VOGU-3710 file (C-alpha; in Angstrom, 3 decimals, decimal comma):
1> mksrlmacta> 22,164/16,299/-10,944  20,485/14,683/-7,946  20,620/11,272/-9,639  24,359/11,691/-10,098  24,706/12,890/-6,507  22,957/9,808/-5,149  25,092/7,510/-7,285  28,328/9,170/-6,188  27,510/9,351/-2,485  26,352/5,750/-2,467
11> glmlglalgt> 29,727/4,844/-3,916  31,445/6,451/-0,925  29,897/3,789/1,289  31,230/0,831/-0,674  34,460/-1,120/-0,661  36,595/-1,791/-3,703  35,978/-4,608/-6,160  38,071/-5,893/-9,020  36,867/-6,769/-12,480  37,708/-6,510/-16,148
21> ggvaaqnltf> 35,437/-5,180/-18,843  34,511/-8,591/-20,225  32,676/-11,306/-18,319  32,801/-14,875/-19,551  32,247/-18,100/-17,639  34,388/-17,757/-14,506  34,467/-18,396/-10,794  31,186/-17,227/-9,293  31,133/-14,894/-6,306  28,628/-17,063/-4,431
31> epgtgefnwd> 28,796/-20,786/-5,030  25,500/-22,137/-6,382  23,542/-23,947/-3,685  24,962/-21,921/-0,812  23,450/-19,102/1,232  19,923/-17,699/1,064  19,826/-17,188/-2,704  17,055/-18,427/-5,007  19,112/-21,121/-6,702  16,097/-23,180/-7,773
41> synawkesap> 14,796/-20,539/-10,162  18,311/-19,905/-11,499  18,908/-23,613/-12,105  15,521/-24,003/-13,803  16,296/-21,109/-16,130  19,801/-22,441/-16,724  18,432/-25,778/-17,914  16,378/-24,096/-20,625  18,794/-21,286/-21,475  20,162/-21,359/-25,037
51> dlsgetvtia> 23,792/-22,043/-25,846  25,189/-18,613/-26,668  28,846/-19,585/-26,886  30,669/-17,153/-29,133  28,041/-14,436/-28,612  28,886/-11,120/-26,971  26,530/-8,670/-25,265  27,816/-5,150/-24,654  26,505/-2,875/-21,899  27,310/0,790/-21,245
61> gpwlqpedgf> 26,316/2,748/-18,167  27,298/5,238/-15,469  28,587/2,715/-12,902  32,263/3,041/-12,097  34,396/1,301/-9,479  33,322/-0,368/-7,256  29,784/-0,775/-8,652  31,088/-2,005/-12,006  32,845/-4,925/-10,338  29,757/-5,917/-8,378
71> frnvlayfsa> 27,691/-5,773/-11,564  30,164/-7,941/-13,462  29,867/-10,495/-10,672  26,154/-10,714/-11,498  26,793/-11,032/-15,220  29,086/-13,988/-14,552  26,049/-16,114/-13,686  24,541/-15,379/-17,093  27,811/-16,268/-18,783  28,115/-19,483/-16,788
81> atgaevvytg> 24,661/-20,573/-17,935  24,851/-19,560/-21,597  28,515/-19,345/-22,571  28,054/-15,767/-23,761  30,551/-13,035/-22,982  29,193/-9,810/-21,516  31,234/-6,625/-21,705  30,297/-3,740/-19,417  31,870/-0,302/-19,900  31,300/2,455/-17,353
91> sdsfeqqivi> 31,698/6,148/-18,061  31,283/9,367/-16,094  30,105/10,983/-19,345  27,663/8,217/-20,195  24,720/10,515/-21,005  26,661/12,300/-23,718  28,444/9,239/-25,089  25,378/7,043/-25,498  23,685/9,609/-27,730  26,804/9,970/-29,876
101> daeagaapni> 27,217/6,204/-30,208  23,538/5,574/-30,966  23,419/8,257/-33,646  26,563/6,789/-35,210  25,114/3,277/-35,243  27,720/2,128/-32,726  25,563/1,744/-29,645  26,078/-1,091/-27,138  23,403/-3,747/-26,878  22,124/-2,376/-23,553
111> avfpqpglas> 22,385/1,085/-22,027  21,936/1,791/-18,308  20,291/5,200/-17,873  20,517/7,131/-14,570  17,023/8,557/-15,109  14,106/8,208/-17,553  14,350/11,535/-19,393  17,164/10,677/-21,793  15,798/7,178/-22,409  12,401/8,625/-23,287
121> dmasrglltp> 13,990/11,081/-25,712  16,019/8,352/-27,426  12,962/6,100/-27,685  11,025/8,858/-29,459  13,879/9,147/-31,953  13,829/5,446/-32,743  17,140/4,772/-30,975  15,769/2,167/-28,543  14,180/-1,263/-29,054  11,121/-2,272/-26,973
131> lpegmgawva> 11,734/-4,836/-24,250  10,736/-8,481/-24,833  7,021/-9,173/-25,059  5,437/-9,917/-21,706  8,024/-8,067/-19,674  5,579/-5,309/-18,780  3,107/-7,784/-17,315  5,959/-9,430/-15,433  7,056/-6,118/-13,896  3,486/-5,265/-12,935
141> dnygageswv> 3,096/-8,602/-11,158  6,521/-8,933/-9,563  7,582/-5,430/-8,525  6,182/-3,609/-5,518  3,990/-0,814/-6,956  4,478/-2,683/-10,236  2,249/-0,524/-12,412  4,299/2,505/-11,363  7,450/0,877/-12,708  5,720/-0,036/-15,968
151> dlgtykdadg> 4,584/3,559/-16,368  8,073/4,890/-15,618  9,582/2,628/-18,286  6,944/3,270/-20,975  7,741/5,894/-23,624  6,529/6,836/-27,090  8,384/5,308/-29,997  9,207/7,074/-33,253  5,600/6,555/-34,395  4,136/8,001/-31,210
161> kdqlfgffyn> 3,074/4,606/-29,874  3,581/3,789/-26,185  6,026/0,919/-25,672  7,873/-0,518/-22,680  11,513/0,448/-23,161  12,885/0,724/-19,627  13,523/-1,960/-17,007  14,484/-0,529/-13,609  17,406/-2,202/-11,887  19,018/-0,637/-8,790
171> vnlkslvwyi> 16,681/1,792/-7,068  17,288/4,506/-4,505  14,849/5,617/-1,866  14,090/9,128/-0,655  11,044/8,777/1,574  12,994/8,212/4,797  13,247/9,881/8,202  16,404/9,221/10,251  16,490/9,223/14,048  18,484/8,002/17,059
181> penfedagye> 16,629/5,136/18,801  18,262/5,856/22,175  17,116/9,486/22,064  13,568/8,376/21,268  13,622/5,865/24,095  14,964/8,376/26,607  12,258/10,889/25,667  9,464/8,313/25,495  8,768/8,906/21,796  7,441/6,264/19,409
191> vpstmeelka> 8,061/5,927/15,690  5,047/7,421/13,872  3,191/5,359/11,291  1,067/8,163/9,775  1,675/11,783/8,833  -0,825/12,788/11,484  1,326/11,026/14,072  4,531/12,559/12,673  3,065/16,048/12,981  1,852/15,287/16,491
201> lteqivadge> 5,341/14,043/17,410  6,854/17,224/15,960  4,582/19,334/18,144  5,250/17,145/21,197  9,006/17,609/20,828  8,505/21,380/20,670  6,239/21,255/23,728  8,993/19,354/25,563  11,349/22,247/24,920  13,382/20,412/22,273
211> tpwciglgsg> 13,905/20,855/18,513  12,313/18,255/16,211  14,062/18,687/12,853  17,448/19,231/11,259  16,997/20,596/7,728  19,714/21,953/5,446  19,358/23,120/1,847  22,943/24,211/1,206  24,723/22,514/-1,700  26,933/25,100/-3,390
221> satgwpatdw> 25,526/26,050/-6,775  22,784/23,438/-6,259  21,516/24,965/-3,013  17,812/24,316/-2,580  17,526/20,817/-4,009  16,788/19,059/-0,660  13,617/21,173/-0,375  12,404/19,945/-3,761  12,524/16,388/-2,402  10,400/17,484/0,551
231> vedlmlrtqp> 7,815/19,092/-1,725  7,725/16,077/-4,053  7,207/13,687/-1,147  4,446/15,916/0,227  2,746/16,159/-3,174  2,507/12,359/-3,173  1,017/12,459/0,325  -1,548/15,185/-0,333  -2,587/14,415/-3,932  -3,195/11,325/-6,082
241> advydkwvsn> -0,265/10,156/-8,180  -1,851/11,373/-11,421  -1,829/14,927/-10,057  1,873/14,525/-9,278  2,443/13,347/-12,863  0,580/16,311/-14,321  2,570/18,683/-12,126  5,892/17,159/-13,213  4,901/17,423/-16,893  3,368/20,892/-16,371
251> eipfddervv> -0,077/19,758/-17,477  -1,123/21,640/-14,376  0,783/24,854/-13,660  3,337/25,131/-10,907  1,156/27,697/-9,154  -1,850/25,371/-9,045  -3,386/25,532/-5,576  -2,547/21,859/-4,950  1,153/22,474/-5,608  1,120/25,621/-3,473
261> aaieefgwfa> -0,477/23,594/-0,672  2,359/21,031/-0,830  4,938/23,818/-0,612  3,120/25,174/2,425  3,145/21,687/3,957  6,922/21,835/3,718  6,774/25,257/5,313  4,905/23,783/8,290  8,118/21,924/9,103  10,811/24,285/7,819
271> rddakvsgga> 9,548/27,838/8,408  8,870/27,559/12,133  11,822/28,582/14,304  10,733/26,188/17,019  10,686/23,166/14,743  14,069/23,345/13,044  17,612/23,391/14,402  19,105/26,874/14,213  15,730/28,372/13,431  14,078/28,841/10,047
281> gavastdfrd> 16,738/31,344/9,026  19,422/28,650/9,127  17,649/26,202/6,814  18,920/27,647/3,532  22,453/28,303/4,759  23,063/24,930/6,432  24,858/22,510/4,115  22,818/19,362/3,528  25,908/17,266/4,293  26,256/18,893/7,701
291> spkglfsvpq> 22,567/18,878/8,529  22,293/15,279/9,847  25,152/15,863/12,298  22,659/17,479/14,676  21,201/14,030/15,317  24,505/12,841/16,776  25,607/15,901/18,777  25,596/15,837/22,583  23,136/17,105/23,547  21,256/16,409/20,337
301> qcylhrqasf> 20,281/19,412/18,226  17,308/17,597/16,706  15,434/14,304/16,755  14,489/13,895/13,077  16,114/14,283/9,659  14,341/13,573/6,374  16,785/12,526/3,688  17,407/9,841/1,088  19,107/6,474/1,468  22,502/7,951/0,582
311> vpaffpegve> 22,739/10,216/3,664  24,688/7,723/5,853  27,719/8,711/3,770  27,701/11,898/5,877  27,152/10,287/9,274  30,027/10,153/11,794  32,438/7,241/11,432  31,647/4,122/13,395  27,894/4,647/13,529  26,026/1,346/13,867
321> fgtdvdffyf> 22,660/1,079/12,183  19,766/-0,117/14,256  21,416/0,971/17,497  23,207/4,297/16,980  20,851/5,389/14,199  17,813/4,057/12,397  15,142/5,237/9,963  11,436/4,950/9,289  9,237/5,484/6,268  8,210/9,115/5,771
331> payaekglgn> 4,544/8,330/6,377  1,402/9,151/4,450  -1,768/10,734/5,795  -4,186/8,106/7,056  -7,159/10,388/6,379  -6,315/10,887/2,702  -6,277/7,202/1,760  -3,396/7,488/-0,717  -1,674/4,282/0,358  2,084/4,188/0,864
341> pvlgggtlma> 3,651/6,359/-1,849  7,417/6,290/-2,215  9,685/8,871/-3,835  13,029/7,869/-5,248  15,076/7,281/-8,342  17,025/4,548/-9,995  18,793/3,272/-13,043  16,967/1,657/-15,927  18,163/-0,696/-18,631  17,113/-0,216/-22,242
351> itkasdatfe> 18,023/-2,044/-25,426  20,019/0,128/-27,812  21,077/-2,667/-30,173  18,904/-5,763/-30,270  20,137/-9,361/-30,547  18,927/-12,765/-29,420  21,578/-12,845/-26,699  20,504/-9,387/-25,526  16,876/-10,473/-25,174  18,021/-13,528/-23,218
361> lmkffqlpia> 20,057/-11,331/-20,875  16,989/-9,180/-20,219  15,131/-12,360/-19,241  17,982/-13,212/-16,889  17,505/-9,867/-15,109  14,019/-11,027/-14,148  15,497/-13,814/-12,009  15,836/-13,229/-8,262  19,516/-14,212/-8,444  20,266/-11,264/-10,736
371> hevmmaqtgf> 19,137/-8,985/-7,916  20,249/-11,027/-4,919  23,901/-11,151/-5,942  23,917/-7,354/-6,025  21,918/-7,166/-2,782  24,541/-9,253/-1,016  27,492/-7,152/-2,190  26,578/-3,492/-2,032  23,973/-0,791/-1,406  21,635/-2,150/-4,057
381> ltplktanpa> 17,870/-1,876/-3,573  15,191/-3,628/-5,599  11,378/-3,631/-5,654  11,413/-7,266/-6,821  9,040/-9,165/-4,543  10,549/-12,602/-5,299  14,068/-11,574/-4,250  14,895/-12,956/-0,820  15,348/-10,034/1,615  17,658/-12,237/3,694
391> tykddtlrgq> 20,312/-11,733/1,015  20,575/-7,989/1,650  24,017/-6,984/2,888  22,673/-5,524/6,137  19,527/-4,731/8,095  19,445/-1,125/6,908  19,206/-2,130/3,257  16,738/-4,865/4,166  14,440/-2,328/5,824  14,647/0,003/2,847
401> geilvnastf> 13,949/-2,877/0,485  10,817/-3,716/2,465  9,590/-0,148/1,986  10,012/-0,503/-1,786  8,292/-3,888/-1,945  5,346/-2,633/0,134  4,906/0,663/-1,714  1,528/1,300/-3,289  2,951/3,931/-5,641  6,471/4,829/-6,714
411> rfdgsdlmpg> 7,361/8,072/-8,388  10,656/9,314/-9,713  12,254/12,466/-8,366  10,079/15,125/-10,002  12,669/17,858/-10,372  14,927/15,467/-12,318  12,103/15,031/-14,838  11,441/18,754/-15,274  13,341/20,942/-17,749  16,789/21,715/-16,392
421> avgagsfwtg> 16,062/25,428/-16,097  13,219/24,542/-13,722  14,098/21,309/-11,944  17,745/22,265/-11,509  17,151/26,004/-11,496  14,104/28,012/-10,550  12,632/25,223/-8,367  15,826/25,166/-6,299  16,117/28,933/-5,974  12,375/29,266/-5,384
431> mvdyvggkda> 12,563/26,975/-2,376  15,402/29,045/-0,951  13,244/32,148/-1,406  10,334/30,385/0,262  12,212/29,329/3,396  13,529/32,880/3,478  9,997/34,176/3,921  8,474/34,645/0,460  4,837/33,695/-0,083  4,357/30,176/-1,476
441> hevataiqks> 2,035/31,297/-4,270  4,417/34,072/-5,279  7,294/31,606/-5,415  5,273/29,060/-7,403  4,177/31,701/-9,903  7,785/32,739/-10,487  8,753/29,104/-11,110  5,917/28,713/-13,602  7,062/31,821/-15,457  10,528/30,309/-15,792
451> wdank> 8,944/27,141/-17,180  6,925/29,129/-19,691  10,075/30,950/-20,784  11,738/27,633/-21,612  8,952/26,108/-23,675
//
């Protein structure tokens, strides 16, 4: 659900683009040789690329207008180099349709999955083909936190053997704190670089008679999900990544003391009347879309708001990034030595019907140009270290891209990887109960019981 939410809200921030389903050689959006793009690597690949005239590669995914048009603009560079036609079809029921098509033997060549769970399931059923040999090593070397991305794209095949099936393309970022630079300057506050400093800033704002945080968990039937992001981010900042992985897979129970401690870390921010706008009692009832508005009110209702890269869709019109509002990385504890972990999500490409042209297209997606053309058009983020950050559409995206490239660890939204009854059920409601005053261990135990009931 949260993956869909991020995709939809990101779309609200984009303009319209035109495009048909098929992409053959055509006028290119950015003329080769112009701008800050990596044309040298594209031209070198183009010289050795095979002639695929007459070949067609089909792609299915969740991207609708305008993202589909931006994506087709990228595919045009592949077509121009190889002569192949590429047909992309977007659907708002992609997750259901891809399973039906694969089981019927009518799958597209490539499927774009909004999250790893379905891809992993299809791989285990023999419905996916492993990515080209060497692609895992390439990802490890060329993506920020590369091994994390290899792990996230590696699933068991029908024989139970681990294989790289997923290549992540278009990432979203959750480990962000939004603030108003002018308010910081007026108050004499500095952007914190560690969790210790962030907590000290929180306490300083309270001591100054102001309110540090705006936090809202309201989201209709999905109320509670913003708190799960907080807990996931704090798990990555209080425990090694392998503990996070075991928690998400329930190899350690939800009421493990390390998980309970992360929930209580969230409570340090959210359950103190002095630290949150409206008091702790307002956290669960405040809609997450309304929550950031406290940053912009006069006088301001808060100084800080932790939320993902999609939240500007709910900022007031006319807000200018870098001046009216800015963000910083939700920092890690210096004393714990866990590096710079990042929480987020993203779409991954997997091969559902192999062909020589399909393998060549997957190689094309390793080129900087395949990322840079998207970076220049829309709210696309990539951990690719060789992509030129100067091609990002704006400074906000460029700053978020730098966080991804410099991450030491990346982990996918944990609740999206849990069984639906937990990740989109008892975890949400449990966090509402917790901010309402229930004991963290009691809440965690109830969530674990719901997990046990669904095994």
